[in-house]
SERO-4910 file (N, C-alpha, C, O; in steps of 0.05 Angstrom, whole numbers):
BEGIN
 pado doro    nc1    nc2    nc3   cac1   cac2   cac3    cc1    cc2    cc3    oc1    oc2    oc3
  Met    A   -346   -231    419   -363   -200    418   -367   -196    389   -351   -206    374
  Ile    A   -390   -182    378   -397   -170    352   -401   -143    362   -416   -135    381
  Tyr    A   -385   -127    343   -384    -99    348   -402    -87    321   -401    -96    298
  Cys    A   -418    -68    330   -438    -60    309   -441    -30    312   -433    -18    332
  Leu    A   -453    -17    292   -462     15    291   -491     16    308   -511      3    304
  Gly    A   -487     33    327   -507     35    344   -517     63    344   -513     77    324
  Pro    A   -529     73    364   -544     50    390   -565     35    380   -570     34    356
  Lys    A   -579     25    396   -598      2    392   -617     10    371   -624     34    369
  Gly    A   -625     -8    356   -648      2    337   -642      4    305   -658      5    286
  Ser    A   -607      4    305   -603     10    275   -604    -16    259   -605    -38    271
  Tyr    A   -603    -16    238   -605    -37    216   -579    -52    219   -580    -77    215
  Thr    A   -557    -41    224   -536    -55    228   -536    -77    249   -524    -98    247
  Glu    A   -551    -68    272   -562    -87    294   -576   -114    286   -573   -137    294
  Glu    A   -590   -102    270   -606   -126    254   -590   -147    243   -592   -170    249
  Ala    A   -570   -135    222   -554   -154    213   -535   -168    233   -531   -192    231
  Ala    A   -525   -157    249   -511   -171    277   -518   -193    287   -505   -214    289
  Glu    A   -549   -188    296   -569   -207    310   -566   -234    288   -567   -258    294
  Ile    A   -565   -225    267   -570   -255    244   -542   -264    242   -542   -288    236
  Phe    A   -514   -253    247   -491   -266    252   -486   -274    277   -469   -292    278
  Ser    A   -496   -267    297   -498   -275    324   -507   -300    325   -497   -314    343
  Lys    A   -526   -312    309   -537   -335    310   -519   -356    292   -519   -380    299
  Ile    A   -505   -346    271   -486   -362    259   -468   -369    272   -462   -393    274
  Ile    A   -453   -349    286   -426   -355    298   -432   -359    333   -415   -361    350
  Lys    A   -455   -360    337   -466   -370    362   -451   -352    384   -440   -364    403
  Asp    A   -449   -323    382   -442   -302    400   -464   -282    403   -470   -266    385
  Lys    A   -474   -282    421   -498   -261    429   -490   -239    440   -505   -220    445
  Asn    A   -466   -239    445   -449   -213    455   -449   -191    435   -433   -192    417
  Ile    A   -467   -170    438   -466   -145    414   -456   -122    427   -466   -118    449
  Glu    A   -439   -107    419   -434    -82    433   -435    -61    414   -426    -66    392
  Tyr    A   -446    -38    420   -455    -14    396   -432     11    397   -425     25    416
  Cys    A   -426     13    376   -402     33    369   -419     56    355   -441     55    342
  Asn    A   -399     82    363   -410    104    355   -411    112    325   -425    129    316
  Ser    A   -392     96    309   -385    105    285   -375     73    269   -370     52    282
  Ile    A   -374     75    237   -365     52    226   -330     51    230   -318     30    226
  Tyr    A   -318     70    235   -292     72    237   -287     59    269   -267     46    274
  Glu    A   -304     64    283   -296     55    308   -300     22    310   -289      7    326
  Val    A   -319     15    292   -325    -12    288   -300    -31    284   -295    -53    294
  Phe    A   -286    -15    264   -262    -28    251   -243    -29    271   -228    -49    272
  Glu    A   -240     -8    289   -216     -1    309   -220    -23    326   -201    -37    333
  Arg    A   -248    -30    332   -250    -49    363   -239    -77    348   -223    -91    360
  Val    A   -248    -84    326   -239   -112    314   -206   -113    312   -194   -132    320
  Glu    A   -193    -89    301   -164    -98    297   -151    -95    329   -128   -103    333
  Gln    A   -166    -83    347   -150    -83    376   -163   -109    394   -151   -117    414
  Gly    A   -185   -119    385   -193   -142    398   -177   -168    394   -157   -169    380
  Asn    A   -186   -188    405   -175   -215    401   -184   -228    378   -198   -214    364
  Asn    A   -181   -249    370   -190   -268    345   -215   -274    347   -226   -283    327
  Asn    A   -229   -272    370   -259   -274    372   -281   -252    370   -305   -254    373
  Cys    A   -266   -229    364   -277   -202    358   -286   -202    326   -270   -208    308
  Tyr    A   -306   -196    323   -320   -189    302   -335   -158    294   -342   -143    311
  Gly    A   -337   -153    268   -353   -126    268   -373   -131    243   -368   -147    225
  Val    A   -394   -117    245   -413   -112    225   -416    -89    212   -425    -71    226
  Val    A   -412    -83    191   -418    -62    180   -432    -59    148   -432    -77    131
  Pro    A   -446    -32    145   -460    -34    119   -442    -28     93   -429     -8     93
  Ser    A   -441    -42     74   -425    -43     50   -431    -33     23   -416    -23      6
  Glu    A   -461    -38     22   -473    -32     -8   -499    -30     -3   -509    -45     13
  Asn    A   -515     -6    -17   -540     -5    -17   -551     -1    -45   -540     11    -64
  Ser    A   -576    -13    -46   -584    -18    -79   -591      8    -92   -591      9   -117
  Ile    A   -596     32    -75   -603     57    -87   -580     69    -85   -573     80   -106
  Glu    A   -562     72    -64   -542     91    -64   -516     82    -71   -497     98    -70
  Gly    A   -513     55    -80   -485     35    -83   -468     31    -58   -480     25    -37
  Ser    A   -445     34    -59   -427     25    -41   -425     44    -19   -429     68    -24
  Val    A   -418     38      5   -414     55     24   -383     65     29   -366     51     40
  Ser    A   -379     89     20   -347     95      9   -334     92     38   -312     81     35
  Leu    A   -338     99     64   -320     93     84   -315     69     87   -292     62     91
  Thr    A   -339     47     86   -331     21     90   -310     13     69   -288      3     76
  Met    A   -314     18     46   -296     12     26   -259     18     30   -240      3     25
  Asp    A   -262     44     41   -236     55     47   -224     38     70   -202     28     69
  Leu    A   -240     36     88   -228     23    118   -226     -7    109   -213    -20    125
  Leu    A   -234    -19     89   -226    -45     84   -195    -52     74   -181    -72     77
  Leu    A   -190    -23     57   -159    -28     50   -147    -18     76   -127    -30     85
  Glu    A   -157      1     89   -137     11    113   -129     -4    134   -108      0    146
  Phe    A   -149    -24    139   -146    -42    166   -140    -67    157   -144    -73    133
  Pro    A   -127    -88    177   -119   -111    173   -143   -136    177   -140   -154    193
  Val    A   -164   -133    161   -186   -148    169   -189   -167    140   -178   -164    118
  Lys    A   -209   -185    149   -220   -200    123   -249   -203    125   -259   -200    148
  Ile    A   -265   -207    105   -297   -209    100   -304   -242    109   -294   -261     97
  Leu    A   -315   -243    123   -324   -274    133   -352   -279    123   -358   -299    111
  Gly    A   -369   -261    126   -398   -263    113   -413   -241    102   -403   -219    106
  Glu    A   -432   -242     90   -451   -222     86   -481   -229     83   -490   -251     78
  Val    A   -492   -208     87   -521   -214     91   -541   -189     81   -533   -166     87
  Asp    A   -561   -192     68   -579   -169     52   -601   -168     70   -612   -187     80
  Ile    A   -606   -138     73   -631   -130    100   -645   -115     80   -632   -101     65
  Asn    A   -670   -116     78   -693    -98     64   -693    -70     85   -695    -72    110
  Ile    A   -692    -53     76   -691    -28     89   -724    -15     89   -734    -11     67
  Asn    A   -738     -9    107   -760      7    110   -755     31    127   -754     30    151
  His    A   -752     51    114   -748     76    130   -771     86    131   -788     86    113
  Cys    A   -775     99    164   -796    111    173   -791    138    181   -769    145    189
  Leu    A   -809    156    178   -805    179    195   -819    180    222   -843    174    226
  Ile    A   -801    188    243   -800    185    274   -798    211    282   -782    228    274
  Gly    A   -820    213    301   -818    240    314   -844    247    333   -854    229    346
  Tyr    A   -852    269    334   -876    275    351   -899    283    335   -922    274    339
  Ser    A   -893    299    319   -916    305    300   -909    321    271   -899    344    267
  Lys    A   -918    301    251   -909    310    224   -910    337    214   -896    347    197
  Asp    A   -931    350    228   -937    381    214   -921    398    226   -918    421    217
  Lys    A   -906    389    249   -893    412    259   -859    413    254   -844    430    263
  Ile    A   -853    387    238   -822    384    234   -815    405    215   -829    414    197
  Lys    A   -789    412    222   -772    428    206   -751    416    193   -744    417    170
  Lys    A   -739    403    215   -711    388    205   -715    357    210   -730    347    227
  Ile    A   -698    342    191   -698    315    192   -663    309    202   -643    323    196
  Leu    A   -664    287    217   -636    277    227   -635    246    213   -653    229    215
  Ala    A   -613    245    201   -606    215    198   -579    213    184   -565    231    174
  His    A   -574    187    185   -547    180    172   -546    192    140   -567    195    126
  Pro    A   -528    197    133   -522    212    102   -538    190     82   -555    197     66
  Gln    A   -529    162     84   -542    147     63   -572    151     68   -586    152     48
  Ala    A   -583    152     87   -616    144     98   -624    174     85   -645    175     73
  Leu    A   -611    195     88   -622    224     74   -620    223     43   -636    234     29
  Ala    A   -602    211     36   -598    204      2   -616    187     -8   -624    192    -31
  Gln    A   -625    166      5   -647    144      1   -674    159      3   -692    149    -11
  Cys    A   -679    179     18   -703    193     19   -708    223      8   -724    240     16
  Arg    A   -689    223    -13   -687    256    -20   -711    265    -29   -717    287    -22
  Lys    A   -724    254    -43   -750    260    -57   -768    269    -37   -778    291    -37
  Tyr    A   -772    251    -18   -793    249      3   -783    277     20   -800    296     23
  Ile    A   -761    279     28   -754    307     45   -757    328     30   -768    346     43
  Lys    A   -752    335      3   -754    355    -13   -783    365    -17   -790    389    -17
  Lys    A   -799    343    -20   -830    352    -22   -838    362      2   -856    379      0
  His    A   -829    357     25   -838    376     55   -817    397     56   -818    410     77
  Asp    A   -802    405     42   -783    425     47   -767    424     72   -760    446     82
  Trp    A   -759    401     82   -745    401    107   -720    405    105   -708    399     85
  Glu    A   -705    421    132   -674    420    127   -666    393    137   -682    379    149
  Thr    A   -640    385    134   -626    360    140   -601    366    159   -587    386    158
  Glu    A   -601    348    171   -575    347    190   -563    319    190   -578    300    195
  Ser    A   -537    314    185   -525    284    182   -520    274    209   -513    293    223
  Val    A   -522    254    221   -512    239    242   -496    211    234   -495    203    210
  Leu    A   -485    201    253   -472    179    254   -483    156    246   -470    138    234
  Ser    A   -511    154    254   -529    130    248   -558    140    253   -563    159    268
  Asn    A   -576    124    238   -602    131    241   -612    125    269   -626    143    279
  Ser    A   -607    104    282   -614    102    305   -607    123    330   -622    128    349
  Met    A   -581    133    323   -574    159    340   -588    181    330   -594    198    346
  Ala    A   -595    184    309   -617    210    298   -644    208    320   -654    227    332
  Val    A   -651    179    321   -679    178    341   -676    183    364   -694    191    379
  Lys    A   -647    178    373   -641    180    406   -646    216    406   -662    229    419
  Lys    A   -629    222    392   -624    260    388   -655    268    388   -660    286    405
  Val    A   -673    260    374   -701    273    374   -713    264    399   -728    280    409
  Tyr    A   -708    240    411   -720    236    438   -703    249    459   -718    252    479
  Asp    A   -679    257    463   -666    266    481   -673    301    482   -671    312    504
  Met    A   -681    316    458   -678    344    454   -712    347    463   -721    368    470
  Lys    A   -727    325    460   -755    336    463   -766    360    445   -781    378    452
  Asn    A   -756    358    423   -763    383    405   -782    367    382   -775    347    370
  Glu    A   -810    385    379   -826    371    361   -820    383    330   -831    372    311
  Glu    A   -802    406    327   -793    410    299   -773    391    290   -767    393    266
  Leu    A   -761    372    303   -742    352    298   -757    324    290   -776    316    304
  Gly    A   -747    310    265   -756    286    259   -733    267    255   -711    277    254
  Ala    A   -736    241    252   -710    224    242   -720    209    225   -744    207    222
  Ile    A   -703    195    212   -709    172    188   -694    146    205   -671    147    214
  Ala    A   -711    126    205   -696    102    222   -718     81    220   -738     86    207
  Ser    A   -714     59    230   -735     34    226   -752     38    252   -748     51    272
  Lys    A   -779     17    242   -797     25    262   -784     13    288   -792     23    309
  Lys    A   -766     -5    289   -760    -12    322   -742     12    330   -738     13    354
  Ala    A   -733     26    320   -721     46    336   -738     66    344   -735     77    365
  Gly    A   -759     72    328   -779     91    338   -793     79    363   -799     92    383
  Lys    A   -797     53    361   -811     36    388   -797     36    411   -808     38    432
  Leu    A   -769     34    408   -747     36    434   -748     58    445   -745     59    470
  Tyr    A   -752     83    429   -753    109    452   -785    123    444   -789    147    441
  Asn    A   -803    102    443   -833    108    450   -837    135    432   -849    153    443
  Leu    A   -830    138    414   -833    160    394   -855    152    372   -856    128    366
  Asn    A   -867    166    364   -886    164    340   -879    154    308   -866    169    295
  Ile    A   -887    131    299   -884    126    272   -900    145    254   -924    139    251
  Leu    A   -891    167    243   -908    184    230   -915    175    202   -936    184    192
  Asp    A   -896    157    185   -898    152    168   -880    128    152   -856    127    158
  Thr    A   -888    112    137   -875     87    131   -860     86    101   -865    105     85
  Asn    A   -847     69     95   -832     66     66   -827     92     55   -839     95     33
  Ile    A   -812    112     63   -813    136     54   -789    136     34   -783    158     24
  Gln    A   -775    115     27   -752    116     11   -761    124    -17   -783    123    -27
  Asp    A   -737    133    -27   -749    141    -58   -755    119    -79   -768    122    -99
  Tyr    A   -745     97    -72   -750     71    -89   -761     48    -74   -753     48    -51
  Pro    A   -777     28    -81   -789      9    -65   -767    -11    -57   -764    -18    -33
  Asn    A   -752    -20    -76   -735    -42    -67   -708    -31    -56   -687    -26    -69
  Asn    A   -710    -28    -37   -690    -13    -16   -673    -32      0   -682    -36     22
  Thr    A   -651    -44     -5   -638    -64      7   -609    -57     11   -596    -48     -8
  Thr    A   -598    -61     37   -567    -55     43   -557    -89     50   -568   -107     62
  Arg    A   -535    -85     37   -516   -114     44   -499   -104     68   -488    -82     67
  Phe    A   -499   -121     89   -481   -115    110   -458   -143    113   -464   -167    111
  Ile    A   -430   -132    119   -412   -155    123   -403   -155    145   -405   -136    161
  Leu    A   -390   -179    152   -385   -191    176   -355   -190    175   -345   -205    158
  Ile    A   -338   -175    189   -310   -170    188   -295   -185    209   -309   -190    228
  Gly    A   -271   -193    209   -258   -206    225   -226   -198    225   -218   -187    204
  Lys    A   -208   -203    247   -179   -199    245   -170   -216    221   -179   -238    214
  Asp    A   -149   -201    209   -137   -215    186   -102   -224    196    -83   -209    193
  Cys    A   -102   -240    204    -74   -250    215    -72   -282    211    -89   -297    203
  Glu    A    -44   -288    218    -36   -321    214    -55   -334    236    -71   -351    228
  Asp    A    -54   -330    259    -67   -347    279    -96   -338    284   -105   -342    306
  Ser    A   -107   -328    268   -134   -319    264   -150   -345    256   -143   -356    236
  Asn    A   -172   -356    271   -190   -375    266   -210   -373    246   -225   -354    252
  Asp    A   -217   -382    227   -246   -375    209   -263   -393    228   -257   -411    243
  Ile    A   -288   -380    219   -311   -388    233   -318   -411    219   -315   -413    195
  Ser    A   -330   -432    236   -343   -454    221   -369   -458    219   -383   -468    236
  Phe    A   -377   -447    192   -405   -445    189   -423   -470    186   -415   -485    167
  Thr    A   -440   -477    195   -457   -503    192   -471   -507    169   -479   -529    162
  Asn    A   -476   -486    155   -492   -483    132   -481   -487    107   -477   -468     93
  Asn    A   -476   -511     98   -459   -518     69   -470   -506     47   -457   -503     27
  Asp    A   -497   -497     50   -511   -492     22   -502   -462     21   -515   -449      4
  Thr    A   -486   -450     32   -489   -415     27   -467   -417      3   -453   -437      0
  Thr    A   -465   -391    -16   -450   -389    -33   -424   -376    -27   -424   -359     -9
  Lys    A   -405   -383    -39   -382   -364    -28   -369   -340    -50   -368   -342    -74
  Lys    A   -362   -320    -36   -355   -300    -57   -328   -288    -46   -326   -286    -22
  Ser    A   -311   -282    -60   -286   -271    -51   -282   -240    -61   -293   -233    -82
  Thr    A   -268   -225    -48   -263   -197    -52   -236   -196    -52   -220   -208    -38
  Ile    A   -228   -178    -72   -198   -167    -76   -198   -139    -80   -216   -127    -93
  Ile    A   -172   -127    -65   -168    -97    -79   -140    -96    -93   -118   -101    -83
  Ile    A   -143    -89   -117   -118    -83   -130   -113    -59   -138   -131    -41   -138
  Glu    A    -88    -54   -147    -75    -26   -155    -57    -35   -181    -38    -50   -182
  Leu    A    -67    -22   -199    -57    -30   -226    -26    -21   -231    -20      1   -220
  Ile    A     -3    -35   -246     19    -23   -257     16     -3   -275     14    -10   -298
  Gly    A     16     21   -269     16     43   -287     -5     53   -292    -23     42   -279
  Asn    A    -13     73   -309    -37     80   -326    -31     79   -353    -27    100   -366
  Lys    A    -31     53   -366    -29     47   -392    -53     38   -404    -71     28   -390
  Pro    A    -57     40   -435    -77     23   -441    -79     -7   -438    -58    -19   -443
  Gly    A   -103    -22   -430   -102    -49   -429    -96    -64   -399    -98    -87   -391
  Ala    A    -87    -40   -388    -85    -48   -357   -106    -66   -342   -103    -88   -332
  Leu    A   -130    -48   -343   -154    -66   -332   -161    -89   -349   -168   -111   -339
  Tyr    A   -159    -86   -374   -167   -110   -394   -146   -138   -386   -153   -162   -389
  Asn    A   -126   -130   -378   -111   -161   -371   -120   -175   -347   -120   -200   -344
  Ile    A   -130   -153   -327   -144   -163   -304   -162   -182   -311   -159   -205   -305
  Leu    A   -184   -172   -324   -210   -183   -330   -206   -209   -354   -222   -227   -357
  Lys    A   -187   -206   -366   -183   -227   -387   -172   -255   -369   -180   -278   -374
  Glu    A   -155   -249   -348   -157   -275   -333   -182   -282   -320   -184   -306   -315
  Phe    A   -198   -268   -314   -219   -287   -297   -240   -294   -322   -258   -311   -319
  Asn    A   -236   -280   -346   -247   -297   -369   -239   -322   -376   -252   -342   -383
  Lys    A   -211   -318   -374   -193   -347   -384   -202   -370   -362   -199   -394   -368
  Lys    A   -210   -363   -343   -209   -388   -320   -240   -390   -315   -246   -408   -299
  Asn    A   -262   -376   -327   -289   -376   -328   -295   -372   -298   -305   -390   -285
  Ile    A   -290   -352   -289   -292   -342   -263   -315   -315   -263   -311   -294   -276
  Asn    A   -335   -319   -249   -359   -298   -251   -351   -277   -233   -345   -282   -209
  Leu    A   -351   -249   -246   -347   -228   -230   -377   -217   -221   -395   -218   -237
  Thr    A   -383   -207   -193   -410   -202   -188   -406   -169   -180   -426   -155   -174
  Arg    A   -380   -159   -180   -379   -129   -177   -348   -120   -181   -328   -130   -171
  Ile    A   -350    -96   -198   -318    -82   -198   -323    -54   -195   -340    -44   -209
  Glu    A   -309    -39   -177   -315    -15   -172   -289      3   -165   -276     -3   -145
  Ser    A   -284     18   -175   -261     37   -173   -264     60   -148   -284     73   -143
  Arg    A   -239     62   -134   -241     83   -113   -214     96   -119   -196     82   -130
  Pro    A   -210    123   -111   -189    142   -110   -167    122    -96   -173    104    -80
  Ser    A   -143    127   -103   -118    112    -86   -113    129    -60   -103    120    -40
  Lys    A   -120    159    -65   -116    177    -39    -87    182    -46    -76    194    -27
  Thr    A    -70    178    -68    -40    182    -69    -37    208    -83    -25    228    -76
  Lys    A    -53    206   -107    -49    227   -126    -75    227   -142    -88    206   -143
  Leu    A    -84    249   -154   -106    253   -172   -105    239   -199    -87    240   -216
  Gly    A   -127    225   -200   -125    206   -225   -114    179   -217   -110    161   -234
  Ser    A   -108    176   -194    -97    144   -188   -120    128   -175   -131    135   -154
  Tyr    A   -127    104   -190   -149     89   -176   -141     68   -163   -118     61   -168
  Ile    A   -155     53   -145   -151     20   -140   -179      8   -145   -199     21   -145
  Phe    A   -179    -14   -148   -205    -29   -153   -213    -52   -138   -199    -72   -133
  Tyr    A   -238    -48   -131   -247    -73   -115   -265    -87   -129   -286    -78   -136
  Ile    A   -254   -116   -133   -267   -136   -145   -280   -158   -129   -267   -172   -113
  Asp    A   -309   -162   -133   -318   -190   -119   -321   -211   -144   -327   -203   -166
  Tyr    A   -317   -234   -138   -326   -255   -154   -332   -278   -140   -326   -281   -116
  Glu    A   -343   -297   -154   -355   -321   -141   -325   -342   -140   -308   -345   -158
  Thr    A   -326   -355   -115   -300   -361   -113   -293   -392   -126   -306   -412   -120
  Pro    A   -272   -393   -142   -267   -415   -154   -252   -434   -138   -241   -428   -116
  Glu    A   -251   -458   -149   -237   -483   -132   -207   -481   -127   -196   -488   -106
  Asn    A   -194   -467   -152   -168   -457   -149   -161   -431   -148   -149   -418   -165
  Glu    A   -169   -425   -126   -165   -391   -123   -137   -386   -126   -131   -370   -144
  Lys    A   -119   -396   -111    -91   -392   -113    -79   -387   -142    -65   -368   -147
  Glu    A    -86   -407   -160    -78   -400   -187    -85   -374   -198    -69   -362   -214
  Leu    A   -108   -364   -190   -121   -338   -203   -106   -309   -190   -101   -288   -201
  Ile    A   -102   -316   -165    -88   -293   -149    -60   -295   -157    -47   -275   -152
  Asn    A    -49   -311   -167    -20   -314   -177    -14   -308   -201      8   -300   -208
  Ser    A    -39   -312   -219    -34   -296   -243    -44   -265   -249    -41   -254   -271
  Leu    A    -58   -253   -227    -64   -231   -226    -41   -214   -212    -41   -190   -216
  Lys    A    -25   -224   -200      1   -209   -195     16   -201   -216     26   -179   -214
  Asn    A     22   -215   -240     34   -202   -260     23   -177   -272     36   -164   -288
  Tyr    A     -4   -170   -265     -6   -138   -274    -15   -121   -254    -27   -100   -261
  Val    A    -10   -126   -228    -17   -105   -207     11   -101   -192     30   -116   -190
  Ser    A      8    -80   -183     32    -69   -164     26    -72   -133     44    -71   -115
  Asn    A     -1    -76   -130     -8    -87    -97    -34    -99   -101    -53    -92   -115
  Ile    A    -33   -117    -88    -62   -133    -85    -66   -142    -57    -47   -149    -42
  Lys    A    -95   -141    -48   -104   -145    -17   -123   -166    -17   -145   -158    -25
  Tyr    A   -123   -190    -11   -142   -210    -10   -159   -208     13   -150   -212     35
  Leu    A   -183   -202     10   -199   -199     36   -215   -227     39   -237   -225     50
  Gly    A   -209   -248     32   -220   -273     34   -244   -279     23   -256   -261     10
  Ser    A   -253   -306     27   -274   -315     17   -293   -318     30   -291   -338     44
  Ser    A   -321   -300     34   -345   -300     48   -362   -317     44   -359   -329     23
  Asn    A   -384   -324     60   -407   -337     59   -430   -318     54   -431   -298     68
  Ile    A   -449   -322     33   -472   -308     33   -492   -318     49   -498   -341     44
  Phe    A   -504   -308     65   -527   -315     81   -555   -308     77   -559   -288     63
  Ser    A   -575   -319     85   -603   -310     77   -613   -296     99   -609   -306    122
  Lys    A   -623   -277     96   -633   -259    121   -651   -278    142   -651   -273    166
  Phe    A   -667   -299    131   -683   -312    145   -670   -338    158   -684   -358    165
  Leu    A   -645   -337    160   -635   -371    176   -646   -369    201   -643   -387    217
***
């Protein structure tokens, strides 16, 4: 079973369909929120997986996903990048007064919305926005979503490519349970790149604390692909760090060396990076 953000027509569904071919599981179930996807994975058996957005080329990381990766006992098994073509969906562009969409989509189309002086309302997913416009039958409402979502509800595609920047890409990750008897997926494509993710909390707030971490990567000639801080939620000014890096051959040696400089480390696994066109 693969859980993803719904209803049907979401960009997350597109990523889930790609992963379903890789893990050979065509059963996709739709959730009302990213939080619910994590809950379902945690409560399910070892053959339950989830697909959630993790990062966007315009708006950066999806903060809720980042926080839940720390909170829930999950690991990252794979990732795929999806090109995002936001469309304006509704009945009549001239009659629209309010736009419904996920907060990330609203932010990615900020200039377009401002140009038309529309009000906005956040919902849990773009496909849910389309469903609301369809259900309410209100010509003053419009939604931002994919063409697929508009066609599913037989609504008009009023405008295409409305995002503020042309190269709009979202990275989606496949998550699974992190437990001793959990089975890793056997991927048939051996040409995929491997990338690992860790979450660390430094020992104290002192000069050179982060430098010591970066020094270990440099000494071992390991390429970092991303480093990002997030509030630890324990006190003001306290942060944790998310680090992505190309998986080295002797990863245990790296992890052991980092333990000398951190008060806590969570290893989220080594995932496969897949092409959208598999």
